[in-house]
Residue, then its C-alpha position, 0 to 999 in steps of 0.5 A: m864717460r860716456k860721451k868723453h869715449l863718443l868725443m875720444t872716437i871722434t877724433v881718432l875717426c878725423t884724424t884717421f880719416g885726415c892721414s889717409t886723406h894726406k897719404a892718398m893725395y901724395q901718392a896721387r901727386l908721387d904718381e902723377a910726379k913718374g909720370y911727369a918725368l915718363a912723359a919728359c924722359i919718352a919726349c927727351m929721347n924721341k928729340s935727340i935720338d929719333s927726330l923723325s918720331v911721330i911722337n913728337k907731336d905728343y903733348s904729354t907733358g902739356y897735361f900733366v902742366q894743366l890736370s896733375h896737382l903738381s906746382l909749376d916748380e915741382i914741373i920745373e924740378i922734375k924737367q930738370y932732371v930728367d933732362k940732365e939724368c935721363m941719357k944716362y939710362w941709354g941703350v947701346p941697340q945691338e942694331p945700327d940704324g935702331n934705338m933702345i927708347g923704350y927699354s931705356v924710357w924704361k929704365f929710367y922710370t923704373s930706377k932709384e933714383l928718380d924714384n928719390f929724386i920725386q920722392e926728395a922733389l914733393k917733400 
């Protein structure tokens, strides 16, 4: 009886640990995917709106490609989504010589649409 109880306890602990590890890895991948989308959106908006910006020399997206747990297919899918959707969040500044890149990127990054897309893309 004692061996059975010990075996059951070990099984429960291993299952719990495995699920926790899987959830932690999935959360890390979600965070990395959103981070990559953020970096790609910043690059897209800078290139489209402010071609003189020093941010055009930002290599963040390359680091996400090299250092994240995302597959190349996932990165390509996220990049295509960003290129297609991010400018829909562009805000128009009141000053004609200004831009709203920071605010617009934030609106994109916090959108429910991006969250839904990322969750679906990583399934």
